[in-house]
N, C-alpha and C positions, 0 to 999 in steps of 0.2 A: 427577385418575386422566386415564383417557386422554378421556372423554367431555367431562374442563372443558378436556384440551390442544387440540382438537380447537375447541369453541367461541372459544376465545382465540387459535385460530392463522385462524379464519377471521376474529375480530376484528382482528387486526392486519393478515391481508389486504385487507379492508376500507379502513383507515386507510392503507394505504401505498397505495393506488389513490387514494384523494384527496388525499394525500401529491404522488404522482408527479403526477397530473392540476393541481392548482392551480402547483405548480412549472412543468409545462409552459405555464400559461398567461401564469404570472407574465414566465417566458423570453419568451413570443413578445409580448406588450409590453412588453418592456424590448427586443426587439429595434426593432420598430415605429419607440419614441421616439428610439434611437440611431439610425436612419437617417435619423429626422425633422430631428433635432439637425445629422446628418450636412449635410445637405442647405439648413438655416440659416445654418450657416457659410458653405458656398459660396456663400451667394446674397449674404451679409455683407462677406465676405470682399472687397476692393479688389484687380485687378490688382496691385499691386506690393507689398501685402504688409499686417500688421497695422501698421506703421510709417505708415500714410498714415492708420489710424483714431483719430480725437478719442480720450485718455486714456481716458474713459467707456466708451468703446467697445469699447477694449481689454481694458477690464477684464471685461467683460462676454464677448467673444469666449473672454477666459482661462476663467473659470468654467465658460462652458458646452464649451469641450473639458476640462475636469475631470471635469464633468459623463458628459460621451460615456465619458471613460474606468473612470465608475467604473459607468456602467451596464454596458459590456464586461464590466467583470469580475464584476458581480451578475451577468451571463446566465449566465458560464462556473462559476457558481457554484450556479444554478440547474440552469444541463443536468446539474451534478456529483450536485445533490441526487437531482434524478428517476434518473439510472443508479445510484445507490444504493438508492434506495426499490425501482427493479425488480431490484435482485438482493435486496434484502432479502426482496421478495414471493415471487421465485423459490427463495430458503431456507425461507423457511414453507411453500410449496407441496411441496417434498421432506421438511422435518420433516412436514408433514403426512399424506403418501404413506407413510412411515418408521412413524405411529403405527398406521396399519393393515394392514401387513403385519409376516409370522410371519416371522423371524431365521432360522428353522431352514430352512424348507421355502420359503421365497420366494414365499408365496401370500397371499392376504387372510387377515386372523389373525380370530378373531372378532367386533371389534369393526365393523370392517369386513363383513363377513358380514351383519350385522345392519342395516348402512346400504343393505348392498345389497341385498341382501332386501327391505329396505322401500321403497326406491325402483321396486323393480320392481313391489310389487305397488299402489302406485300412480299409476303409467303409465296414460295413457288405453289404452282400446283401441285395439287393431290390428287389421286383417285377419289379420295371422300367427297361429299356434298357438301355446299355451305360455301360462304357462310352466310348466316341469317343474323338479323340482328331484333331485338326487340324495345320498342318506345313504351315506357310505362308510365302511368299518373295516376295520382292520388285524387280521384271522384269528388269536387265540391269541399278540399280543402281548405280553403278561404272560410267558409260556413262551419268548419271544424274546430276550426282556430276559434272564429269568433264566439262558437256555442261554449266550448270546451276549456278555451287559453292555450297559448301556443306552448307550455310545457305539457299538455296532454297531448296536440301536433307532433312534437317532437317524438315525442312516447308512441305513435302510429309510425313515422319515420321511423326509429328503432326497429319496432317491431318488422315493420314489411322489408327491412335490412338482415333482419333477424331471418325470415323467410325465404329470402333469395339467398344468404349466405348457405341456407342448409339444402337448398334444391338446386343452383348454381356450381356444378363440379369442374374437375380436369381441367380442360383447356379454355373452360369458357369462360367469361367475365361477366362479373355483375357486381355495375357502378352506381352511384349515385349521378345521376348528369347535371343535377341542377334544383335549387327548392322540394317540390316533391317531387318533381318528376325523376325515373330511372330506367338506366339502359341495362341490357344484358347483351352479349356478342357471343354467337357462336360459330366458332370456328369452321369445324365440321360437321353438322347439322342439318340436313334437307328441311326444305320449306313443313314439311307434313309434320316432323318432329319437333320443330320451333312452333309451332299451332298449338300440339299435344302441351309442349311448358309450358306455353305459355296459359293453356286452358288451366293447367294443374296448379299455377300461379295464383290465379285468378280465385279458382275459389279457395283454396288457401288463405288470401287477404281474407274474403270476404268471410270465410266460416271463423275469424280469427277473432281473441278478445285482449282489449287492453286496458292496466289495470290504471282510474284515473284517481291517485292518492290511495286512500285504501277503502275505494269502493271501486265495484267491477263493472265499468258500461255496457250497456248491452249494444252489439256493433253490428252484429247477423243485419247485413240490407244497409247500415247507415256508412261502414266504412268499406269503399269498394274502388279499386281501379279500373281502368281503362288501359287497352294493352296493343300497338301498333307492331304489326310484325312484316319484315321484307325480307326475302330474299338476294341476297348479291349477284348485279349481273355483271359481265366481263366489260373493265373499263370504266365500270362507272368510280367515281370519286369518295373520299369517305364523305364530304360534304352531301354528293347528291344520294347516297346511300341513306344516312341520317335522317335528311329531308325527305325520303320516301316513307319511311318508318314512322315517322312524327305525322304524315299525313294521313297513315292510316290509323295512328291511336288519334286524330281527332273523328276521324272518319268514324271508330268505336264510337268516342263520346256525342258523337250526331248522333248515332243509333241508339241512346239511350244510356249509354254508359255502363259500364258492370259489364264490360264485352270484350272480346279480342275480332280485331281483323285485321285482315292480310293487304298489303300493299299491290295494286298492280304492276304488273313489268314494265318497264315503256315500251313503246307502242311496236317499235323497229325488232326487239327483240321477242315480244308477245307474240308476233308472226310468224317465229321462228317453228 
């Protein structure tokens, strides 16, 4: 599964780092030894060349030169191994990234969201406000599929993915949570800022056009999203955080859809 693939990817990446480091150290040592041999040969060789050396020394010199050539070949192979190890590491990193991405929208997938929300809540406290969380759902998505077909539904999801990628930046994470539901993690954004961004996203989706085949469908007022926003309370688990934002999302739907709703804080926290 994805979790196992990510764990294997991390192990391979760590192993590649070790191989690359070992190859680099061995290559440096081989280079230094080769230089030492070159200096020793220059010192040993008389001005008139090898012919002036005693036969035994000639054999030593020839053997030393052969070793020097072998060391040069070894160094080239070590350098090549180091390059291949780095290339493998980059391929593993790309594969790991792809394992955390949703192919249709280009956003982080549910597994990536789980990693991001866990990392966000494990961070040391900062002077910045936040985190906040948005849960976003396409209004009446089943009707869209039934009316225009599933391929058009996919285009709608892809378009919303484009809007989120264009407007969710920096440390923030936009994810496809599942089906027609999306999520946005805002690690250092206050409640007011999260509500402002949510309203911007809602308006952009409502104003969008999505092409259905060769015709451009009228989408203003037809395709909209409802958004729930929650700001995190100290000690709150990821599950509770998501649940509060999700309840705010369904409150927005209950209020008529195509709107943003803020999750109330837990009673003990709200009383402070």
